[in-house]
N, C-alpha and C positions, 0 to 999 in steps of 0.2 A: 504494500499499499504506500510505503514511503517513496518508492521509486515512481509510482503513479503520480504522487503529489509533486515530486520534483519535475517530472515531465510536464505536468499541468502548468507549473509555474513558468517553465521555459516557453511553453505555448503561449501563455498570456503575455509574455514580454514582446511577442510579435504583434499582439492586438491590443495596444494600450487604450484605444478609444472604445472598443467594445467593453473592456474591463471597467473603465471609468464609468460609462453609462450604466452598465449592469449593477455595479456596486452602489452607485448613487440611487438608482431606482429602488433596489432592495432596502437600502438604508432608510429612505423615506418611509417605506411601508412598515418596516420593522420598528423604527423609532416611534411612529405614531401609535402603533399597536402597544408597544411596551409602555409608553407614557400613560395611555388611557386605561390600560389594565391596572397599572399602578394606582391611578386615581380611583378606579372602581373598587379595587381591593381595599385601599386605604380608607375609603369613605364608607362603603356599604357592606364589604364582605369580611373585613378584619374582625376578629372576635373582640368582644368588649374587654377592657384591661382589668378584669376582676377574676378571682378564683372561680372555677367551674361556670364560666359565663353562660353556657347553654341552659343552666338552671334558672337564670334570671328572666322574669316575665313581667308583664303587666296584666292586671285584672281590669277589664274594661266593661263599662256599660255600653250597650248598643241599642240604638233606637232613635227614630226621627224626632221624638218628643224632646230629646236633649239638645237639638239644634247644633249650635256651634260648639257646645260643650261635649260633643260625642266622645265617649271613652272615659270621661272623667266621673268621679264619684263624689257624693256628699259625705259629710262627717258621719251622718247616721248610717249610710250604706257601708262606709269603711268599718265601722264598729260591727255591723251585722256580718260582713264578710269574714272579719277576723274571728268572730265568735263561732261561726258555723263551719268554717273550712277544715278539711282533713288532709289536704294534699300539699300544704305549703309549710315551710319552716317559719313563715311569717309574712305578713303583708304590711308594707310601710307606705308612706306617702311623702310628697314634697310639693312645694310651690315656689316659684322664683319671682322676685320683684326687686324694687330698688328702695333704699332707705337713705336718710340724711345722716352722714357721718360728720360729727362735730369735732373740731380741733382748735388749737390756738390760732391757726392760720385762717380760719373761717370754716365754711361748710361745703360739702361736696356730696353728690349723689353716687352711691356705689351699689353694685348688684349684690344681693344676698339670697339665700334659700332658707325656707322654713321647712323643717324635716321632722318626721316622727323619730322617736328615740330609737327605734329598731332599724332605721334605714342603713347606717354604717355597718352594723353586724350583718345585715342581709346582703349588702355588697361584698362582704368579706374584707372590709378595710377598717382599720382602727387608727385613731390619731397617733402621730409619731411622738407627741408630747401630750401629757395630761390625759384626759378622758373624753368620752362622748357624752351623749345626753342620757338622762334617767327618766323613766316613765313618769315620775311624780312632777317632772318639769314640763309635762304636757298640760298641766292644769293652769288655768289662767292665773296670772300674778306670780307664778313660781318660776317662770322661764326666762329671766333676764340674765342668761348665760350665753356665751358665744364659743364655738369652735371656729378658729380662723384658718385661712389657707396659708400655705408655706410662703407664697408670694406677699400676702398681706403682712405676715409676721416679719419678713425681711424689710419691707417698705416702711411700715409704721413703727416697728420696734427694733429694727436693725439686727434681727435675729437674736435678741437678748435671751439668755437662758432662763431669766426669772419672769418671763412673760405671763406665766400662769398666775391669775389673781389680778392681773392689771385691769384697768377700767377703760372701756370705750363708750363714747356717747353716741347712741343711736336714736335718732328722732327726738333728741333732747333729753333722753333717759339714760342713766348709767347702766352698762352691761358688763359682766365679769367674764374674762377669757378663761375657759376651763380646758382647752385643748388646742392643738395645732396639727392640722392634716399633713400627711407625707408630701414631699415634693413630687410634683407631677400628678397628683390626684386631680381628676376631672370628672365631674358627673354633670351632664346636661350642658354646662357652659363653663368655659375656662376663665371667664371674667368674674366668677362668683368670688367675693372677697371673704365671706364668712357665712356660717350657718347658725340658725336659731331653732330652738325646739318649737314644734307646732303646738298651737293652742287647740286642744281637742275637747275643752270643756263645753258643756251643752250651752246652746244658744237658742234653744226653743225651736220654733218653726223653721228658722234658718238652717238648721241641721239637715232638714230634708230637701229644701228648695235649692240650695247653693251647690251646684255641681262644678267644682273647680279643682278637685284634687286628682292629679295623676297618680297611679299606684306603682309600687315596685314590689315584686314578690320573689321568693326563691322556692322552686319546686323541691320537695323532699327527694333525697337520694333514692333512686329505684322507682320513682314515680314518672310515668311518661306524660308527654303533653296531652295525649288523648284522655288519659285517666284524670288529669287535672281539669280538663274541660268537662268531663262527666261529673266531677264533683261540683263545679260551678253550675251545671244544669240542675243538679239536685238542690243547690242553694236557691236558685231562681224559683223552682217549683214551691219550696217552703215559704219563701218571702211572698209569693203571690197569694198563697193560702192564708198566711198570717197578717199581711197588710195590703190588701187589694187596693186601698186608696192611694198608697205610695208606689206599689209595683203593679203596674197595669197588666190586665190580661191580654192586651193587644199583642198579637204575634211578633210585632217588630221589636219588642223589648227583650233583651236577653243579656247574659253575661258571657264573655269569652276570655280565653287566655291567649296572649300574644307574646312571642319572644321579644324581650326588651331591645335587642339589636334591631329587630324589625320595626318597632314603633319609633325608634330614635333615627334610624338611617335608612330604613327600607324604601322610603319614597324617592331616595336619590339613586336607587338601583336602576330604575327605567331610563332616566335621562343619560346617566353615565353609560349604561349598557348600550343605549342607542348610538352614543359617540364611539364606543368600542366596536360596535358593529360597522359603523361607517369607516373607521380606521382599518378594520379587518378586510372590508371590501377594497380599500386602497391597496392593502398588502396583497390581496389576491390578484388585483389588476397588475401590480408591480411584478408579482411572481409569473403571471402569464406573459407579461411583456418580456421578461428575461428568458422564459422558456421559448418564446418566439424567436428572440435574438439568437438563442442557442441553436435552435433549428436552422436558422438561416446560416449561422456560422458553420454548422456541420455539413450543410449543403455545399458550401464553398470548399470544404475540406473533403469532399467525396473521393478525390484521387488518393489522398493520404490514407483514408480508411481502406480503399481498394487494395493499395500496396500492402498494408498490414495484414489484411485477410489473405492476400495472395501468398505472402510469406509464411503463412501458417498460424498467424495469431488467432486465437479463438474469439468467437464473438463476445463471450463474456469478458475477455481481457479488454476489448475495445470499449465495452459498456462500462467496466470498472474505471477505465481511463476517463470517460466522460463524467462519471459520478465523482471522481476525484476533482475534476475541474469545477464541477457544480459545488462541491464542498468548499473549495478555496474561495469561490465567488460568494457563497453564502456566509462564510465566516467573516470575510472582509466586509460584506453588507451588514452583518450582525454587529461588528465592532463600530461601524459607522452609525448604525441604528441606535447602539447603546449611548454613544456620545449625543446623538440628537434627542433621545428620550430624556437624558439628564437635562438638556437645555429646555425641553418642552415642560418638564416638571417644574423647573424654576420659573418659567413663564406663568404656569398655572398658579403658583404660589404668589407670584408678584401681582397678578391681576385676577384674584379669585372673585367669583360671584359670592356675595355675602350670605346667600342662602345655603351654600354647600359647606357642611361642617367637616372637620378633621382634615381639610386639605393641607394644613400645615404639617400633618404627620405623614403625608404621602412621600414615599421614598422607594428606591430600588431595594428589594429584600429577597428573601429565599422564594416566596411564592412568585414573585415577579421574574426571578431568574429561572425558575422551573418553567414558567410560562414561555419565556423567551427561548429556552432551549428546545421546547416542544415545537414552537413556531419555526425555529431554524431547521429542525429535522424534517418537518413537512415541506418546507420551501426547498430544501436540498433534494429531496426525493423527486418533487415536481420538476424543478429545473434540470435535474440530471436525467430523468426518464424521458423527458420530451425529445432530445436528440438521440437517445439510446434506442427507443423503439423502432425508428426506421432502420437503424443499423441491424437489428435482430432480424428484420424481414427483407433486408436488401439482397440484391444479386450482384456478384462480382463479374464485371465485363472487361475483358482485355488482358487479364493476368498481369504480368509485369511490364507490359507494353507501356509506352509513354503516355498513351491516351487511356490507360486503365482507369476505371471509375466504378463507383457504386451507383447503380441506377436507383434514382430517388423513387420513382413510381408514384402511385396515388396516395400511398399511406402517409408520406411526409407532407404532401400538399394538403390532404384532408386534415391532418393534425394541426398544421398552421392555421388553416381556415377555421377549424373548430375553436382553437384557442382565441383567435381574433373575435369570433362571435361571442364567446364568453366574456372577453374583455369589454366589448361594446355594451353587452347586456348589463354588466356590472356598472359601467359608467353611466348608462341611462338610469339604472335604479338609484345610484347616488345623486344624479342630477335632479331626479324627481323628488327625492328626499330633501335635498337642499332647497328646491322651489317651495315644497310644502312648509319647511321651516321658515322661510322668508315670508311666505303668504301669512302664516300664523303670527309672525312678529308684526307684520304690516297691520293685521287686524287688531292686535293688541294695542299698537300705537294709535289706532283710530277709535279705540273703544271709549265710549262715553263713561267716564268715571264720576260724573255729576259735579265736578268742580274744575276751576281753571288754575292751573299751577303757577304760571309766570308771575314774577314780582311779589311772591309771598314768602316772607321770612318767618321762621317759627323757632320757638324755644320752650322749654318747659320749666316750671318752678314747682316746688312742693313745700308747703308750710307745715311746721310741727304743731301737734295738738297743744303743746304747752304754751307756745307763743301766740297761737291763734285758736283759742278753745271754742269759738262759736262762729256762726255764720256771719254775724255783723262785722267781726274783726277781719275775717277772711275777705269778705266783699270789699271792705274799706281798703285793704292792701291792694287788691287787684284794680280798684278804681284809681288809686293814686298812681300805680304803675302805668295803667293805661293812659291816663292824662299826661304823664311825662313823656311817654312814647309818642303820643299824638302831636306833641309840640316839636318834635324833631323835624328838621327840614327834610323834605323828600318822602315823608310819611303821609299817606292819604287815608288810611284806615287802620284801626286796632280792634281785635276781637280775641275771644278766648274759647277753648273747648277742653273738656276733660280728657277726651281721648281722640287724638287727631287721626284723620284718614292716613292709612299706610304706616301707622306707628306700631301696628302689631298688638295694640292694647285695646281692651274693651271691658265693659262692666255690664252685667245682665240683671234684669228684674223680671220677676214673674208677672205675666200680663193676663188681666181678666176683663175684657170689655163688658160693660153693664148691659148693653143692648145691641149685640151684634146682629147684623141682617144676613150674614153668610154663615151657614152651618160650619162649626169648627170640627175638623176631623179629629178622631181619637188620638192619632199619632202626630198631631200637629205640635211643633215646639211650644213648650210651656213658658218660654222666656224669650225676651228680645233685648238686643243691645240698648243700653241707656247712656245718654251723653248729656252733660251739663254744659250749657253755652252761655257766653256773656258778650254783650255788645252786638254790633251788626255782623254777626258771624256768617250767616248764609250770604248776605250781600258781599262780604269781603272775599268769600271763596267763589263768588259767582254762581252760587246754586240757586236754581229758579224756585220761586214760591208759586205753587200751582193753584192753591185755594186758600182763602182765609187771610190771616195777617201774620206778621212777624212779631217776636217779642218786643215790648216797648217799656217805657218808663212806668206805665201803669201796672206792670207785673212786678209787684213787690212782695215782701214777706207776709204782708197782711191782707193781700188781695186774693182772689180766687185762684187756687192752684191750677196751672195750665201746662199744656205740652204741645209740641209740634211733632208730627210724625211724617214719615216719607210715604210715597205712593205705594210701596210694597206693603207696608203696615195697613194702609187704608184699604187696599184691595183684598187683603186677607180677611178682614173682619166686616167690611161694609160694601164690598164689591167695586167701589170706585172712589177716587180721591174726593170728589164733591160731596159724597155722603158722609165723610168722616168728620167734617167740621161741626162742632157742637156736641159730638159724642163724648161719653164719659168712660174713662178706663181706670181700673184699679191696678196700681203698680205696687209690688211688694218684694222684699228680699228676706222675709221671714220675721225680722225684728222690727221692720218699719213697713207699714202699708197705708196707702192713701189714694184717694180718687182724684184724677185730674181731668180737666175739660180740654179737648183738642180745639185749638184756635187756628191751626194752620196746617197745610200739607205741603211738603217740599218734594222736588224731584230726587229720586233715589241717588245715593252716593255709594260707590263701590270702595268701602273702607279697607278691604283686604287686598285691593289691587285690581288692575285691569285683567279682564278675563275671568274674574271670580264672581260667583253668583251673589247678588245683593241680598242682604238680610233686612227684615222689617225693623226699622230703627225709630226710636223715640228720643226727643230732646226736651229738656226742661231748662228754665232760665236760672242763672246763677243766683239771682236775687231770692229765689225761693228754695234753694237747696245748699246745704253746707258741703262745699267741695274744696279740699285743701290743695290738691294737685291739679294744675291747669297748664295746658299749652297756650301760649300767646301767639297769635297770628297777626303779622304786620304787613300791610300792603305798602310797598315802597318802591321808589325809583333808584334808591341807593344800592351800591354793591353790597353783597352779603357781609364781607369782612368789615366794611365801614360800619354798617348798622349793628353788627355783633359787638364791636367795641363801644358804640354809643349806648346800646341796650344794657350792657353790663354796667356801664356807669350810672345809668338811671336806676337799675335795680339796687345797686349799692346805696344810692341816695335814699331809697325807700326803706330798705332793710339789708344791711350788708351780711347778715347771717343766713339769708336765703340763697341756696345754690341755683345757678342757671346751668342747664344741661340739655342734651338732645338738640343742640343748636344746628339748624339745617335750613334748607329751602325746600318748598313743596316740589319745585322742578327736580331737584336732586332726589327726593323721595320717590317720585314717579319713575325717574331713571333707574334707581336701585331696585324698584319693584319689577322692572323689566330686565334686570341684569342677567338672570338665568336664561330666559328666552333668547336674549340678544347673544349671549355666549354660545348657546346651542346653534342658533342659526348661523353665526359666523363661522364656527368650526365645521359644521356640516357643509356650508357653502364652499369653504376652503378645500375640504376633501373632494367636493364635486369637481371643482376646477382642476385639482390635481389629477382626479380620475380622467377627465377629458384630455389633459395633456399626455398622460401615459397612454391612453387609448390612441391618441393621434400618433404617438411615437410607434406603436404597434402597427397601425395602418400603414404609416410611411415605410416601415421596414418590410412588410409583406408586399405592398405595392411596388416599392422600389426593386425588390428581388424579382418579382414576377415580370416587371417591365424589362429588367436586364436580361432575363432568360428568353424573352421574346424579341430580342433586337433583330435577329435574322428575319423573323416573320414580318416585323414591321418594315424592314428594308424591302422585302419582296412586295409587300402590299403597296408601299409608296411607288415601287418600280412599275407596278401594273396599273397605276393611276388611282389608288385609294386616296380619299380626301382626309384632311386633318380631323374633320369632325368624326369620321369613321374610326380613326385610330383612337381618338379621345373616348369614344363610346366603348372600344375594346378594353381600354385601361380601366375605365371607371365602372364598366358593367358588373364585373365580378365582385369588386369591393363594395359597389352599391347594393347588390343582392345580399352580401354578408352583413352590411350595415343595417339593412331592413330587417333581416332575421334577428340580429342582436337587439335592435330597438324594440321589435315585437316581444322578444323574450324578457327584456328589461321592463317593458310596460306591463306585461302579464305578471311578473314577480311583484311589481309595485302594487297591482290590484290585489294580489293574494296577501301581501304583507300590510295593506293599508289599515286593516283593523288593529294591528299591533301598535301602530304609531298614532292612531286617532286620539288616544288619551293624552298624548303629549302636545296636541295641537289645539289652537283656539279658532273657531270659525272656519274650519277647513275640514272637508271630508277626507277619507282615506286617500283618494286620488282626486286632485284638483285639475280641471282642464287647462288652466293657465300654467300650472307647473308642468304638466305633460307636454304642452306645446313648447314651452320654454326649454325643456330638456331636449326635445327633438331638434329645435333650432340651434341650440348650442352644439349638439353633437354634429349636426350637418356642417356647421362652420368648421368644427375640428376636423372632420373627415376630409372636407374640401381642402383645408390648409395642408393636411398630411399628404394628399394626393397631388398637389400642385407640382412639386418638384419632379416626381415620376412622369407626370403627363408632359412636362416641358422636356424631359429627357427623351420621351418617345417621339415627340414632335421634331426633335433635333437629329433623329437618326438619318444618316446619309445612305441611301440605298446601295451605292457602289461600295462604300467602305464596309457596310454590314455584310455584303455578300463576299467581299474579298477576305474579311476576317474569318469567315467560315471555311 
């Protein structure tokens, strides 16, 4: 084998251009595949970094009645599931939010998690210093203790060994540090600074109505996922029988057990898998291209092969030599691909869509290396067998004569043409995929989100309950801040809202219309998003008021409680927006219930982003509700950086202890919401363009070789009076048929695979006529460009010279 490799190396020294093109082609395909497999593995396939990660699951509520809280449980349900279960070592819970961290330098908002006492033991992780939480600390008033992250320990306490027992002020209240988590510990979000014990003390009716807790459970050793699901089915039956008012008999409600890795990262498997599939198609096209090039090269070397066979070399010896050449090419392409994949991974990390987690951990590792070796093996076989198969079936003509050759026959021609058809079909498939992704992105960009983003500057503030204990003081703070901001040059409007569109935040209230005119389905969501607004919020965002009126100065703490709803809310309960004005609705969160009169209906806003289904939304005036955390929305002609400095100064003048955070523009928020679709569309489109280029190279090689083989024929045809148009038809005729066959196969494959990608698209069916026509047009241009040089060569044939050369 070593001698075969040496001979292959000497052979390649005579064909540097062939080697360069083949290695570059393979490197592009292998590099893209390796990079995106690394991303897919690192984000969605890599096990969770905890002991026995396969035993970690979520226990989820399933049912339309839960609305946006699908999968989450209430405090009451958590207690019931814990008491009745038989298949788990325990069921814990957590919720993530932000709190105000006080210090001598001022205040800032930091991310924290509220967890049950058993969460860390269930994950199989204990603090590196100190202790975790105790069950008694889950009782209200007993839980002012913290377990801090390693990063927070280093940043705030300089890694001091005596950190245990230190005090940290959270939302104006002192909390004691009782533990420090190990370096590198991450659960849900790497930005979490510390953890607090959950408050599971009873809050009355709110225990049953508020579904906000995601669960984390560990299945007992020896218990399967199916057995755990059967246990949950039993619990659901028992709860239906014991509390039919809380657990409905509707068939849509159930409990399910889902692997924790699936709930945290499963949704990224499809988009990253689609990118890997696109990269794999590029690799297949690259492999086919190199196989075609190897076939053409072997055709040129027919006399060399004939002499070897005539001298007694076995066919297997010749095939082995071709496989050795293939191995050298693929190893060189693999090394180039490895370098390209490292660069691609760095680019992914440098410009990551914010929605994709764990990208910072993506790297070349053992699974990636195994994947790459497997890909190299397959590519080596395909590239080596393509020129080897014609040799196995070839006939030696002429012995050792100077004109000795291996007759190519139909086998090699058909092999080249079959490979070319496959290459064109894959290029068409990728072009259609890229077209669909671009059409989907175009639809998202045009989607009506219910507000206008330009010239809107936003930030959030949160008041502590100690400094602002009631609604009057909170309202006075925001009135002073709003007045100062309105006085700034370039500011045309100032408003506020508790949860801004595209912020990823919301609050829910149970909804009970007093006189609905539309029957309410049994499985209808029992709650709706609830937002508190101040000032001309809807006018500032450019949201249309469809019926009724906006909030005004007459809506005070002493006046009739009022609300504004969107048209989705109005249509659900009264059939149309016009019928909703004047209706009364009871809103409650368990501990607080009151009736409000609807005074206006606005056009729906897509708070969760373009392409997402709108939810029925309700809005109440800030003057009638105690809300400490508010986003301020400023309409301005000033640059964002200029206004940010001015806003910070005005906030400090009102209250220097109040932190300002989530500083952004609505335009940037909309762009961030579209980052993943734009990322997908850009990459798939890039792969499509690369596929067309590679397919064009294949068409050029096959057409150029066929044209060179027919030089004598063209000379004779010109000699007997054939026109140029006739010769052009001869050159383009066969490649045109192959292109049509490849296009048809690619279109058929796109139709068959359309259902798989439909879930990743918005406003586009599995196959879009515009995408299909665009793919055909681009491929036609690529094929025409690839055949232009061979056609010109055929037209330049001199009949006398062609006949003399023969």
